Structure formats: structure tokens, C-alpha cells
HTML snippet that shows the backbone in 3Dmol.js (N, CA, C, O; Angstrom):
<script src="https://3Dmol.org/build/3Dmol-min.js"></script>
<div id="view" style="width:600px;height:400px;position:relative"></div>
<script>
const pdb = `
ATOM      1  N   MET A   1       0.848  -1.157   0.000  1.00  0.00           N
ATOM      2  CA  MET A   1       0.000   0.000   0.000  1.00  0.00           C
ATOM      3  C   MET A   1       0.906   1.237   0.000  1.00  0.00           C
ATOM      4  O   MET A   1       1.952   1.262   0.648  1.00  0.00           O
ATOM      5  N   TYR A   2       0.475   2.254  -0.742  1.00  0.00           N
ATOM      6  CA  TYR A   2       1.229   3.489  -0.876  1.00  0.00           C
ATOM      7  C   TYR A   2       0.345   4.678  -0.517  1.00  0.00           C
ATOM      8  O   TYR A   2      -0.873   4.638  -0.689  1.00  0.00           O
ATOM      9  N   ALA A   3       0.975   5.728  -0.019  1.00  0.00           N
ATOM     10  CA  ALA A   3       0.278   7.006   0.062  1.00  0.00           C
ATOM     11  C   ALA A   3       0.026   7.445  -1.376  1.00  0.00           C
ATOM     12  O   ALA A   3       0.841   7.156  -2.251  1.00  0.00           O
ATOM     13  N   PHE A   4      -1.080   8.135  -1.642  1.00  0.00           N
ATOM     14  CA  PHE A   4      -1.440   8.513  -3.004  1.00  0.00           C
ATOM     15  C   PHE A   4      -0.292   9.220  -3.719  1.00  0.00           C
ATOM     16  O   PHE A   4      -0.003   8.919  -4.877  1.00  0.00           O
ATOM     17  N   LYS A   5       0.356  10.149  -3.041  1.00  0.00           N
ATOM     18  CA  LYS A   5       1.438  10.913  -3.675  1.00  0.00           C
ATOM     19  C   LYS A   5       2.661  10.063  -3.981  1.00  0.00           C
ATOM     20  O   LYS A   5       3.472  10.439  -4.828  1.00  0.00           O
ATOM     21  N   ASP A   6       2.813   8.925  -3.309  1.00  0.00           N
ATOM     22  CA  ASP A   6       3.968   8.052  -3.499  1.00  0.00           C
ATOM     23  C   ASP A   6       3.684   6.845  -4.387  1.00  0.00           C
ATOM     24  O   ASP A   6       4.587   6.060  -4.674  1.00  0.00           O
ATOM     25  N   ALA A   7       2.452   6.697  -4.817  1.00  0.00           N
ATOM     26  CA  ALA A   7       2.071   5.513  -5.603  1.00  0.00           C
ATOM     27  C   ALA A   7       2.787   5.508  -6.949  1.00  0.00           C
ATOM     28  O   ALA A   7       2.914   6.552  -7.589  1.00  0.00           O
ATOM     29  N   PRO A   8       3.254   4.335  -7.382  1.00  0.00           N
ATOM     30  CA  PRO A   8       3.913   4.268  -8.691  1.00  0.00           C
ATOM     31  C   PRO A   8       2.905   4.508  -9.812  1.00  0.00           C
ATOM     32  O   PRO A   8       1.705   4.292  -9.643  1.00  0.00           O
ATOM     33  N   LYS A   9       3.410   4.956 -10.950  1.00  0.00           N
ATOM     34  CA  LYS A   9       2.561   5.199 -12.116  1.00  0.00           C
ATOM     35  C   LYS A   9       1.976   3.866 -12.591  1.00  0.00           C
ATOM     36  O   LYS A   9       2.674   2.853 -12.644  1.00  0.00           O
ATOM     37  N   VAL A  10       0.714   3.884 -12.928  1.00  0.00           N
ATOM     38  CA  VAL A  10       0.017   2.691 -13.390  1.00  0.00           C
ATOM     39  C   VAL A  10       0.563   2.282 -14.754  1.00  0.00           C
ATOM     40  O   VAL A  10       0.731   3.115 -15.645  1.00  0.00           O
ATOM     41  N   GLN A  11       0.837   0.997 -14.900  1.00  0.00           N
ATOM     42  CA  GLN A  11       1.324   0.471 -16.171  1.00  0.00           C
ATOM     43  C   GLN A  11       0.390  -0.620 -16.654  1.00  0.00           C
ATOM     44  O   GLN A  11      -0.078  -1.449 -15.873  1.00  0.00           O
ATOM     45  N   SER A  12       0.125  -0.610 -17.948  1.00  0.00           N
ATOM     46  CA  SER A  12      -0.716  -1.652 -18.531  1.00  0.00           C
ATOM     47  C   SER A  12       0.171  -2.749 -19.106  1.00  0.00           C
ATOM     48  O   SER A  12       1.355  -2.553 -19.380  1.00  0.00           O
ATOM     49  N   ARG A  13      -0.449  -3.906 -19.274  1.00  0.00           N
ATOM     50  CA  ARG A  13       0.260  -5.039 -19.869  1.00  0.00           C
ATOM     51  C   ARG A  13      -0.646  -5.613 -20.956  1.00  0.00           C
ATOM     52  O   ARG A  13      -1.734  -6.116 -20.676  1.00  0.00           O
ATOM     53  N   ASP A  14      -0.178  -5.528 -22.195  1.00  0.00           N
ATOM     54  CA  ASP A  14      -0.924  -6.059 -23.346  1.00  0.00           C
ATOM     55  C   ASP A  14      -2.334  -5.482 -23.444  1.00  0.00           C
ATOM     56  O   ASP A  14      -3.273  -6.189 -23.808  1.00  0.00           O
ATOM     57  N   GLY A  15      -2.482  -4.192 -23.118  1.00  0.00           N
ATOM     58  CA  GLY A  15      -3.775  -3.528 -23.235  1.00  0.00           C
ATOM     59  C   GLY A  15      -4.706  -3.729 -22.048  1.00  0.00           C
ATOM     60  O   GLY A  15      -5.887  -3.391 -22.124  1.00  0.00           O
ATOM     61  N   PHE A  16      -4.188  -4.276 -20.955  1.00  0.00           N
ATOM     62  CA  PHE A  16      -4.990  -4.521 -19.762  1.00  0.00           C
ATOM     63  C   PHE A  16      -4.329  -3.915 -18.535  1.00  0.00           C
ATOM     64  O   PHE A  16      -3.104  -3.810 -18.468  1.00  0.00           O
ATOM     65  N   LEU A  17      -5.149  -3.513 -17.558  1.00  0.00           N
ATOM     66  CA  LEU A  17      -4.667  -3.212 -16.220  1.00  0.00           C
ATOM     67  C   LEU A  17      -4.866  -4.469 -15.390  1.00  0.00           C
ATOM     68  O   LEU A  17      -5.944  -5.065 -15.406  1.00  0.00           O
ATOM     69  N   LEU A  18      -3.842  -4.869 -14.672  1.00  0.00           N
ATOM     70  CA  LEU A  18      -3.925  -6.078 -13.868  1.00  0.00           C
ATOM     71  C   LEU A  18      -4.755  -5.831 -12.613  1.00  0.00           C
ATOM     72  O   LEU A  18      -5.069  -4.685 -12.289  1.00  0.00           O
ATOM     73  N   ALA A  19      -5.109  -6.898 -11.909  1.00  0.00           N
ATOM     74  CA  ALA A  19      -5.913  -6.793 -10.691  1.00  0.00           C
ATOM     75  C   ALA A  19      -5.316  -5.759  -9.747  1.00  0.00           C
ATOM     76  O   ALA A  19      -4.099  -5.698  -9.569  1.00  0.00           O
ATOM     77  N   GLY A  20      -6.172  -4.953  -9.146  1.00  0.00           N
ATOM     78  CA  GLY A  20      -5.724  -3.916  -8.229  1.00  0.00           C
ATOM     79  C   GLY A  20      -6.814  -2.881  -8.035  1.00  0.00           C
ATOM     80  O   GLY A  20      -7.978  -3.124  -8.350  1.00  0.00           O
ATOM     81  N   MET A  21      -6.428  -1.722  -7.511  1.00  0.00           N
ATOM     82  CA  MET A  21      -7.373  -0.633  -7.283  1.00  0.00           C
ATOM     83  C   MET A  21      -6.887   0.585  -8.054  1.00  0.00           C
ATOM     84  O   MET A  21      -5.716   0.955  -7.978  1.00  0.00           O
ATOM     85  N   TYR A  22      -7.803   1.207  -8.801  1.00  0.00           N
ATOM     86  CA  TYR A  22      -7.462   2.326  -9.673  1.00  0.00           C
ATOM     87  C   TYR A  22      -8.426   3.481  -9.434  1.00  0.00           C
ATOM     88  O   TYR A  22      -9.622   3.276  -9.229  1.00  0.00           O
ATOM     89  N   LYS A  23      -7.886   4.699  -9.464  1.00  0.00           N
ATOM     90  CA  LYS A  23      -8.735   5.888  -9.304  1.00  0.00           C
ATOM     91  C   LYS A  23      -9.085   6.421 -10.687  1.00  0.00           C
ATOM     92  O   LYS A  23      -8.217   6.675 -11.523  1.00  0.00           O
ATOM     93  N   VAL A  24     -10.394   6.581 -10.896  1.00  0.00           N
ATOM     94  CA  VAL A  24     -10.885   7.077 -12.175  1.00  0.00           C
ATOM     95  C   VAL A  24     -10.522   8.554 -12.316  1.00  0.00           C
ATOM     96  O   VAL A  24     -10.688   9.333 -11.378  1.00  0.00           O
ATOM     97  N   HIS A  25     -10.035   8.923 -13.469  1.00  0.00           N
ATOM     98  CA  HIS A  25      -9.559  10.237 -13.874  1.00  0.00           C
ATOM     99  C   HIS A  25      -8.094  10.448 -13.508  1.00  0.00           C
ATOM    100  O   HIS A  25      -7.482  11.418 -13.957  1.00  0.00           O
ATOM    101  N   VAL A  26      -7.524   9.562 -12.705  1.00  0.00           N
ATOM    102  CA  VAL A  26      -6.094   9.606 -12.392  1.00  0.00           C
ATOM    103  C   VAL A  26      -5.397   8.453 -13.109  1.00  0.00           C
ATOM    104  O   VAL A  26      -4.435   8.668 -13.846  1.00  0.00           O
ATOM    105  N   ASP A  27      -5.882   7.233 -12.893  1.00  0.00           N
ATOM    106  CA  ASP A  27      -5.275   6.045 -13.466  1.00  0.00           C
ATOM    107  C   ASP A  27      -5.907   5.620 -14.794  1.00  0.00           C
ATOM    108  O   ASP A  27      -5.255   4.982 -15.621  1.00  0.00           O
ATOM    109  N   LEU A  28      -7.166   5.974 -14.989  1.00  0.00           N
ATOM    110  CA  LEU A  28      -7.873   5.649 -16.223  1.00  0.00           C
ATOM    111  C   LEU A  28      -9.033   6.625 -16.368  1.00  0.00           C
ATOM    112  O   LEU A  28      -9.555   7.120 -15.369  1.00  0.00           O
ATOM    113  N   PRO A  29      -9.446   6.910 -17.624  1.00  0.00           N
ATOM    114  CA  PRO A  29     -10.555   7.851 -17.814  1.00  0.00           C
ATOM    115  C   PRO A  29     -11.908   7.256 -17.443  1.00  0.00           C
ATOM    116  O   PRO A  29     -12.075   6.037 -17.411  1.00  0.00           O
ATOM    117  N   ALA A  30     -12.858   8.121 -17.166  1.00  0.00           N
ATOM    118  CA  ALA A  30     -14.232   7.678 -16.902  1.00  0.00           C
ATOM    119  C   ALA A  30     -14.773   6.987 -18.145  1.00  0.00           C
ATOM    120  O   ALA A  30     -14.342   7.273 -19.262  1.00  0.00           O
ATOM    121  N   GLY A  31     -15.719   6.077 -17.946  1.00  0.00           N
ATOM    122  CA  GLY A  31     -16.339   5.391 -19.076  1.00  0.00           C
ATOM    123  C   GLY A  31     -16.692   3.963 -18.737  1.00  0.00           C
ATOM    124  O   GLY A  31     -16.734   3.573 -17.570  1.00  0.00           O
ATOM    125  N   GLU A  32     -16.945   3.189 -19.780  1.00  0.00           N
ATOM    126  CA  GLU A  32     -17.313   1.790 -19.624  1.00  0.00           C
ATOM    127  C   GLU A  32     -16.100   0.909 -19.937  1.00  0.00           C
ATOM    128  O   GLU A  32     -15.369   1.158 -20.895  1.00  0.00           O
ATOM    129  N   TYR A  33     -15.902  -0.122 -19.113  1.00  0.00           N
ATOM    130  CA  TYR A  33     -14.770  -1.028 -19.281  1.00  0.00           C
ATOM    131  C   TYR A  33     -15.221  -2.469 -19.207  1.00  0.00           C
ATOM    132  O   TYR A  33     -16.158  -2.816 -18.488  1.00  0.00           O
ATOM    133  N   LYS A  34     -14.522  -3.309 -19.978  1.00  0.00           N
ATOM    134  CA  LYS A  34     -14.734  -4.749 -19.884  1.00  0.00           C
ATOM    135  C   LYS A  34     -13.763  -5.282 -18.842  1.00  0.00           C
ATOM    136  O   LYS A  34     -12.567  -4.994 -18.897  1.00  0.00           O
ATOM    137  N   VAL A  35     -14.272  -6.056 -17.897  1.00  0.00           N
ATOM    138  CA  VAL A  35     -13.462  -6.688 -16.862  1.00  0.00           C
ATOM    139  C   VAL A  35     -13.491  -8.185 -17.153  1.00  0.00           C
ATOM    140  O   VAL A  35     -14.561  -8.781 -17.279  1.00  0.00           O
ATOM    141  N   VAL A  36     -12.296  -8.792 -17.258  1.00  0.00           N
ATOM    142  CA  VAL A  36     -12.162 -10.181 -17.681  1.00  0.00           C
ATOM    143  C   VAL A  36     -11.603 -11.018 -16.530  1.00  0.00           C
ATOM    144  O   VAL A  36     -10.549 -10.706 -15.976  1.00  0.00           O
ATOM    145  N   SER A  37     -12.319 -12.076 -16.184  1.00  0.00           N
ATOM    146  CA  SER A  37     -11.896 -12.986 -15.118  1.00  0.00           C
ATOM    147  C   SER A  37     -10.623 -13.713 -15.541  1.00  0.00           C
ATOM    148  O   SER A  37     -10.486 -14.126 -16.692  1.00  0.00           O
ATOM    149  N   GLU A  38      -9.697 -13.864 -14.603  1.00  0.00           N
ATOM    150  CA  GLU A  38      -8.464 -14.596 -14.879  1.00  0.00           C
ATOM    151  C   GLU A  38      -8.438 -15.956 -14.204  1.00  0.00           C
ATOM    152  O   GLU A  38      -7.496 -16.723 -14.397  1.00  0.00           O
ATOM    153  N   ARG A  39      -9.437 -16.258 -13.432  1.00  0.00           N
ATOM    154  CA  ARG A  39      -9.553 -17.552 -12.765  1.00  0.00           C
ATOM    155  C   ARG A  39     -11.008 -17.770 -12.399  1.00  0.00           C
ATOM    156  O   ARG A  39     -11.853 -16.979 -12.819  1.00  0.00           O
ATOM    157  N   GLY A  40     -11.339 -18.784 -11.651  1.00  0.00           N
ATOM    158  CA  GLY A  40     -12.721 -19.079 -11.256  1.00  0.00           C
ATOM    159  C   GLY A  40     -13.532 -17.854 -10.923  1.00  0.00           C
ATOM    160  O   GLY A  40     -13.895 -17.089 -11.817  1.00  0.00           O
ATOM    161  N   ASP A  41     -13.822 -17.654  -9.666  1.00  0.00           N
ATOM    162  CA  ASP A  41     -14.584 -16.485  -9.242  1.00  0.00           C
ATOM    163  C   ASP A  41     -13.664 -15.272  -9.149  1.00  0.00           C
ATOM    164  O   ASP A  41     -12.604 -15.328  -8.526  1.00  0.00           O
ATOM    165  N   SER A  42     -14.078 -14.187  -9.771  1.00  0.00           N
ATOM    166  CA  SER A  42     -13.349 -12.923  -9.728  1.00  0.00           C
ATOM    167  C   SER A  42     -14.252 -11.862  -9.115  1.00  0.00           C
ATOM    168  O   SER A  42     -15.469 -12.035  -9.046  1.00  0.00           O
ATOM    169  N   TYR A  43     -13.651 -10.769  -8.674  1.00  0.00           N
ATOM    170  CA  TYR A  43     -14.388  -9.720  -7.972  1.00  0.00           C
ATOM    171  C   TYR A  43     -14.131  -8.385  -8.646  1.00  0.00           C
ATOM    172  O   TYR A  43     -13.002  -8.077  -9.030  1.00  0.00           O
ATOM    173  N   VAL A  44     -15.190  -7.593  -8.787  1.00  0.00           N
ATOM    174  CA  VAL A  44     -15.075  -6.221  -9.268  1.00  0.00           C
ATOM    175  C   VAL A  44     -15.913  -5.329  -8.359  1.00  0.00           C
ATOM    176  O   VAL A  44     -17.007  -5.700  -7.933  1.00  0.00           O
ATOM    177  N   GLU A  45     -15.375  -4.149  -8.073  1.00  0.00           N
ATOM    178  CA  GLU A  45     -16.061  -3.211  -7.174  1.00  0.00           C
ATOM    179  C   GLU A  45     -15.844  -1.788  -7.658  1.00  0.00           C
ATOM    180  O   GLU A  45     -14.743  -1.425  -8.071  1.00  0.00           O
ATOM    181  N   VAL A  46     -16.890  -0.992  -7.607  1.00  0.00           N
ATOM    182  CA  VAL A  46     -16.811   0.456  -7.818  1.00  0.00           C
ATOM    183  C   VAL A  46     -17.133   1.088  -6.482  1.00  0.00           C
ATOM    184  O   VAL A  46     -18.150   0.768  -5.866  1.00  0.00           O
ATOM    185  N   SER A  47     -16.265   1.992  -6.026  1.00  0.00           N
ATOM    186  CA  SER A  47     -16.497   2.632  -4.732  1.00  0.00           C
ATOM    187  C   SER A  47     -16.227   4.129  -4.818  1.00  0.00           C
ATOM    188  O   SER A  47     -15.591   4.618  -5.752  1.00  0.00           O
ATOM    189  N   SER A  48     -16.727   4.833  -3.822  1.00  0.00           N
ATOM    190  CA  SER A  48     -16.568   6.286  -3.785  1.00  0.00           C
ATOM    191  C   SER A  48     -15.295   6.706  -3.055  1.00  0.00           C
ATOM    192  O   SER A  48     -14.917   7.876  -3.101  1.00  0.00           O
ATOM    193  N   GLY A  49     -14.638   5.777  -2.390  1.00  0.00           N
ATOM    194  CA  GLY A  49     -13.417   6.090  -1.645  1.00  0.00           C
ATOM    195  C   GLY A  49     -12.471   4.911  -1.649  1.00  0.00           C
ATOM    196  O   GLY A  49     -12.786   3.847  -2.181  1.00  0.00           O
ATOM    197  N   SER A  50     -11.316   5.106  -1.054  1.00  0.00           N
ATOM    198  CA  SER A  50     -10.278   4.075  -1.073  1.00  0.00           C
ATOM    199  C   SER A  50     -10.041   3.425   0.289  1.00  0.00           C
ATOM    200  O   SER A  50      -9.051   2.716   0.467  1.00  0.00           O
ATOM    201  N   ALA A  51     -10.929   3.657   1.246  1.00  0.00           N
ATOM    202  CA  ALA A  51     -10.727   3.153   2.610  1.00  0.00           C
ATOM    203  C   ALA A  51     -11.181   1.706   2.802  1.00  0.00           C
ATOM    204  O   ALA A  51     -10.979   1.138   3.875  1.00  0.00           O
ATOM    205  N   HIS A  52     -11.788   1.103   1.782  1.00  0.00           N
ATOM    206  CA  HIS A  52     -12.255  -0.287   1.852  1.00  0.00           C
ATOM    207  C   HIS A  52     -13.318  -0.491   2.940  1.00  0.00           C
ATOM    208  O   HIS A  52     -13.278  -1.465   3.691  1.00  0.00           O
ATOM    209  N   ILE A  53     -14.269   0.450   3.005  1.00  0.00           N
ATOM    210  CA  ILE A  53     -15.373   0.296   3.955  1.00  0.00           C
ATOM    211  C   ILE A  53     -16.683   0.099   3.185  1.00  0.00           C
ATOM    212  O   ILE A  53     -16.840   0.598   2.071  1.00  0.00           O
ATOM    213  N   LEU A  54     -17.609  -0.627   3.786  1.00  0.00           N
ATOM    214  CA  LEU A  54     -18.859  -0.982   3.106  1.00  0.00           C
ATOM    215  C   LEU A  54     -19.656   0.222   2.627  1.00  0.00           C
ATOM    216  O   LEU A  54     -20.244   0.171   1.547  1.00  0.00           O
ATOM    217  N   ASP A  55     -19.690   1.293   3.392  1.00  0.00           N
ATOM    218  CA  ASP A  55     -20.488   2.461   3.027  1.00  0.00           C
ATOM    219  C   ASP A  55     -20.011   3.134   1.736  1.00  0.00           C
ATOM    220  O   ASP A  55     -20.758   3.906   1.135  1.00  0.00           O
ATOM    221  N   GLU A  56     -18.777   2.853   1.303  1.00  0.00           N
ATOM    222  CA  GLU A  56     -18.240   3.464   0.090  1.00  0.00           C
ATOM    223  C   GLU A  56     -18.563   2.667  -1.175  1.00  0.00           C
ATOM    224  O   GLU A  56     -18.393   3.184  -2.280  1.00  0.00           O
ATOM    225  N   ILE A  57     -19.022   1.428  -1.039  1.00  0.00           N
ATOM    226  CA  ILE A  57     -19.272   0.589  -2.209  1.00  0.00           C
ATOM    227  C   ILE A  57     -20.510   1.079  -2.961  1.00  0.00           C
ATOM    228  O   ILE A  57     -21.598   1.192  -2.397  1.00  0.00           O
ATOM    229  N   ILE A  58     -20.314   1.362  -4.239  1.00  0.00           N
ATOM    230  CA  ILE A  58     -21.405   1.769  -5.128  1.00  0.00           C
ATOM    231  C   ILE A  58     -21.993   0.531  -5.800  1.00  0.00           C
ATOM    232  O   ILE A  58     -23.212   0.379  -5.881  1.00  0.00           O
ATOM    233  N   SER A  59     -21.120  -0.347  -6.279  1.00  0.00           N
ATOM    234  CA  SER A  59     -21.558  -1.618  -6.856  1.00  0.00           C
ATOM    235  C   SER A  59     -20.420  -2.624  -6.725  1.00  0.00           C
ATOM    236  O   SER A  59     -19.249  -2.250  -6.662  1.00  0.00           O
ATOM    237  N   ASN A  60     -20.781  -3.915  -6.686  1.00  0.00           N
ATOM    238  CA  ASN A  60     -19.768  -4.959  -6.663  1.00  0.00           C
ATOM    239  C   ASN A  60     -20.372  -6.237  -7.221  1.00  0.00           C
ATOM    240  O   ASN A  60     -21.592  -6.396  -7.266  1.00  0.00           O
ATOM    241  N   ASP A  61     -19.495  -7.153  -7.649  1.00  0.00           N
ATOM    242  CA  ASP A  61     -19.971  -8.389  -8.253  1.00  0.00           C
ATOM    243  C   ASP A  61     -18.893  -9.452  -8.144  1.00  0.00           C
ATOM    244  O   ASP A  61     -17.708  -9.174  -8.326  1.00  0.00           O
ATOM    245  N   LEU A  62     -19.312 -10.659  -7.849  1.00  0.00           N
ATOM    246  CA  LEU A  62     -18.472 -11.842  -7.910  1.00  0.00           C
ATOM    247  C   LEU A  62     -18.892 -12.542  -9.197  1.00  0.00           C
ATOM    248  O   LEU A  62     -20.069 -12.863  -9.360  1.00  0.00           O
ATOM    249  N   PHE A  63     -17.955 -12.789 -10.118  1.00  0.00           N
ATOM    250  CA  PHE A  63     -18.343 -13.268 -11.443  1.00  0.00           C
ATOM    251  C   PHE A  63     -17.288 -14.192 -12.040  1.00  0.00           C
ATOM    252  O   PHE A  63     -16.177 -14.321 -11.525  1.00  0.00           O
ATOM    253  N   GLN A  64     -17.668 -14.825 -13.133  1.00  0.00           N
ATOM    254  CA  GLN A  64     -16.763 -15.589 -13.979  1.00  0.00           C
ATOM    255  C   GLN A  64     -16.964 -15.097 -15.410  1.00  0.00           C
ATOM    256  O   GLN A  64     -18.067 -14.687 -15.772  1.00  0.00           O
ATOM    257  N   GLY A  65     -15.926 -15.133 -16.213  1.00  0.00           N
ATOM    258  CA  GLY A  65     -16.045 -14.692 -17.605  1.00  0.00           C
ATOM    259  C   GLY A  65     -15.766 -13.214 -17.754  1.00  0.00           C
ATOM    260  O   GLY A  65     -14.679 -12.746 -17.415  1.00  0.00           O
ATOM    261  N   GLU A  66     -16.751 -12.465 -18.265  1.00  0.00           N
ATOM    262  CA  GLU A  66     -16.581 -11.034 -18.520  1.00  0.00           C
ATOM    263  C   GLU A  66     -17.750 -10.244 -17.947  1.00  0.00           C
ATOM    264  O   GLU A  66     -18.875 -10.739 -17.872  1.00  0.00           O
ATOM    265  N   ARG A  67     -17.470  -9.025 -17.551  1.00  0.00           N
ATOM    266  CA  ARG A  67     -18.488  -8.077 -17.097  1.00  0.00           C
ATOM    267  C   ARG A  67     -18.123  -6.710 -17.671  1.00  0.00           C
ATOM    268  O   ARG A  67     -16.950  -6.415 -17.900  1.00  0.00           O
ATOM    269  N   TYR A  68     -19.137  -5.883 -17.898  1.00  0.00           N
ATOM    270  CA  TYR A  68     -18.919  -4.485 -18.266  1.00  0.00           C
ATOM    271  C   TYR A  68     -19.284  -3.633 -17.070  1.00  0.00           C
ATOM    272  O   TYR A  68     -20.290  -3.868 -16.399  1.00  0.00           O
ATOM    273  N   ILE A  69     -18.445  -2.633 -16.813  1.00  0.00           N
ATOM    274  CA  ILE A  69     -18.636  -1.783 -15.646  1.00  0.00           C
ATOM    275  C   ILE A  69     -18.474  -0.321 -16.066  1.00  0.00           C
ATOM    276  O   ILE A  69     -17.588   0.007 -16.856  1.00  0.00           O
ATOM    277  N   GLU A  70     -19.315   0.540 -15.546  1.00  0.00           N
ATOM    278  CA  GLU A  70     -19.261   1.981 -15.843  1.00  0.00           C
ATOM    279  C   GLU A  70     -18.704   2.704 -14.623  1.00  0.00           C
ATOM    280  O   GLU A  70     -19.129   2.461 -13.494  1.00  0.00           O
ATOM    281  N   VAL A  71     -17.741   3.600 -14.869  1.00  0.00           N
ATOM    282  CA  VAL A  71     -17.143   4.365 -13.772  1.00  0.00           C
ATOM    283  C   VAL A  71     -17.103   5.847 -14.116  1.00  0.00           C
ATOM    284  O   VAL A  71     -17.005   6.225 -15.284  1.00  0.00           O
ATOM    285  N   SER A  72     -17.180   6.683 -13.079  1.00  0.00           N
ATOM    286  CA  SER A  72     -17.176   8.137 -13.225  1.00  0.00           C
ATOM    287  C   SER A  72     -15.959   8.732 -12.530  1.00  0.00           C
ATOM    288  O   SER A  72     -15.344   8.094 -11.675  1.00  0.00           O
ATOM    289  N   ASN A  73     -15.625   9.952 -12.904  1.00  0.00           N
ATOM    290  CA  ASN A  73     -14.484  10.646 -12.295  1.00  0.00           C
ATOM    291  C   ASN A  73     -14.586  10.651 -10.774  1.00  0.00           C
ATOM    292  O   ASN A  73     -15.654  10.899 -10.212  1.00  0.00           O
ATOM    293  N   GLY A  74     -13.465  10.375 -10.116  1.00  0.00           N
ATOM    294  CA  GLY A  74     -13.397  10.389  -8.665  1.00  0.00           C
ATOM    295  C   GLY A  74     -13.720   9.054  -8.013  1.00  0.00           C
ATOM    296  O   GLY A  74     -13.433   8.863  -6.831  1.00  0.00           O
ATOM    297  N   GLN A  75     -14.311   8.129  -8.756  1.00  0.00           N
ATOM    298  CA  GLN A  75     -14.603   6.816  -8.196  1.00  0.00           C
ATOM    299  C   GLN A  75     -13.342   5.937  -8.234  1.00  0.00           C
ATOM    300  O   GLN A  75     -12.337   6.284  -8.853  1.00  0.00           O
ATOM    301  N   TYR A  76     -13.432   4.807  -7.562  1.00  0.00           N
ATOM    302  CA  TYR A  76     -12.351   3.827  -7.555  1.00  0.00           C
ATOM    303  C   TYR A  76     -12.866   2.535  -8.166  1.00  0.00           C
ATOM    304  O   TYR A  76     -13.993   2.120  -7.897  1.00  0.00           O
ATOM    305  N   LEU A  77     -12.040   1.901  -8.986  1.00  0.00           N
ATOM    306  CA  LEU A  77     -12.365   0.616  -9.595  1.00  0.00           C
ATOM    307  C   LEU A  77     -11.374  -0.401  -9.054  1.00  0.00           C
ATOM    308  O   LEU A  77     -10.162  -0.253  -9.215  1.00  0.00           O
ATOM    309  N   LYS A  78     -11.899  -1.428  -8.415  1.00  0.00           N
ATOM    310  CA  LYS A  78     -11.071  -2.444  -7.759  1.00  0.00           C
ATOM    311  C   LYS A  78     -11.403  -3.810  -8.341  1.00  0.00           C
ATOM    312  O   LYS A  78     -12.575  -4.145  -8.516  1.00  0.00           O
ATOM    313  N   THR A  79     -10.364  -4.607  -8.645  1.00  0.00           N
ATOM    314  CA  THR A  79     -10.575  -5.974  -9.104  1.00  0.00           C
ATOM    315  C   THR A  79      -9.676  -6.928  -8.350  1.00  0.00           C
ATOM    316  O   THR A  79      -8.593  -6.560  -7.893  1.00  0.00           O
ATOM    317  N   ALA A  80     -10.142  -8.161  -8.227  1.00  0.00           N
ATOM    318  CA  ALA A  80      -9.349  -9.258  -7.668  1.00  0.00           C
ATOM    319  C   ALA A  80      -9.585 -10.470  -8.555  1.00  0.00           C
ATOM    320  O   ALA A  80     -10.728 -10.884  -8.752  1.00  0.00           O
ATOM    321  N   GLY A  81      -8.519 -11.037  -9.088  1.00  0.00           N
ATOM    322  CA  GLY A  81      -8.649 -12.177  -9.985  1.00  0.00           C
ATOM    323  C   GLY A  81      -9.188 -11.804 -11.348  1.00  0.00           C
ATOM    324  O   GLY A  81      -9.658 -12.669 -12.088  1.00  0.00           O
ATOM    325  N   ALA A  82      -9.126 -10.514 -11.695  1.00  0.00           N
ATOM    326  CA  ALA A  82      -9.639 -10.042 -12.984  1.00  0.00           C
ATOM    327  C   ALA A  82      -8.779  -8.894 -13.491  1.00  0.00           C
ATOM    328  O   ALA A  82      -8.142  -8.188 -12.710  1.00  0.00           O
ATOM    329  N   LYS A  83      -8.769  -8.716 -14.809  1.00  0.00           N
ATOM    330  CA  LYS A  83      -8.038  -7.607 -15.418  1.00  0.00           C
ATOM    331  C   LYS A  83      -9.016  -6.707 -16.166  1.00  0.00           C
ATOM    332  O   LYS A  83     -10.104  -7.138 -16.548  1.00  0.00           O
ATOM    333  N   ILE A  84      -8.614  -5.450 -16.372  1.00  0.00           N
ATOM    334  CA  ILE A  84      -9.467  -4.432 -16.974  1.00  0.00           C
ATOM    335  C   ILE A  84      -8.952  -4.132 -18.377  1.00  0.00           C
ATOM    336  O   ILE A  84      -7.794  -3.752 -18.544  1.00  0.00           O
ATOM    337  N   LYS A  85      -9.806  -4.302 -19.385  1.00  0.00           N
ATOM    338  CA  LYS A  85      -9.446  -4.020 -20.768  1.00  0.00           C
ATOM    339  C   LYS A  85      -9.461  -2.519 -20.987  1.00  0.00           C
ATOM    340  O   LYS A  85     -10.477  -1.859 -20.770  1.00  0.00           O
ATOM    341  N   LEU A  86      -8.313  -1.979 -21.425  1.00  0.00           N
ATOM    342  CA  LEU A  86      -8.222  -0.546 -21.720  1.00  0.00           C
ATOM    343  C   LEU A  86      -8.758  -0.271 -23.118  1.00  0.00           C
ATOM    344  O   LEU A  86      -8.734  -1.146 -23.983  1.00  0.00           O
ATOM    345  N   LYS A  87      -9.239   0.945 -23.331  1.00  0.00           N
ATOM    346  CA  LYS A  87      -9.805   1.332 -24.623  1.00  0.00           C
ATOM    347  C   LYS A  87      -8.713   1.586 -25.626  1.00  0.00           C
ATOM    348  O   LYS A  87      -8.997   1.923 -26.775  1.00  0.00           O
TER     349      LYS A  87
END
`;
const viewer = $3Dmol.createViewer("view");
viewer.addModel(pdb, "pdb");
viewer.setStyle({}, {cartoon: {color: "spectrum"}});
viewer.zoomTo();
viewer.render();
</script>
């Protein structure tokens, strides 16, 4: 975990962001993204903050395969076991 000001620059691999937490408008632009499962059950979450508390969750899903997710500026997009297809 890093303080926001100390966080390394986000890097993509083969057109995807790997599992992790990303801030919309800082790490990726607002819009719709395809999230692709990399193993059995994968997790995707959109939240209003980065503190990992229930009250901040806007939407979340445990899934297999692919999902499309819409994010807005200032939100956070978090994945576990899934990667995010960049535009």
C-alpha cells in the first residue's frame, strides 16, 4: 500500500490493467470497461473512496467470464482475480 502521492505510475500489460485498485480520472478515464476474469470467481467493485469500507461501495460483483462496468471521475475501480481491458 502506498500514500497517493507516493504511488507508482500505473502500467498496462498487453492492453490490460492487472488486478488492483485504480482511481478514475487519475489512473484511467471515466467510461465503460470490460473486466475479464483470470480464474474461477473474480471480484469487481466500484467505490466512492479508497478506505475499503462498506459504506463506500457503489456496486460490486463476484463473477466468472466477462463483465462491463461503468465508472465516473473520482470513483475507484477495484478488481481481484480479474483484469481491466483498456480502450
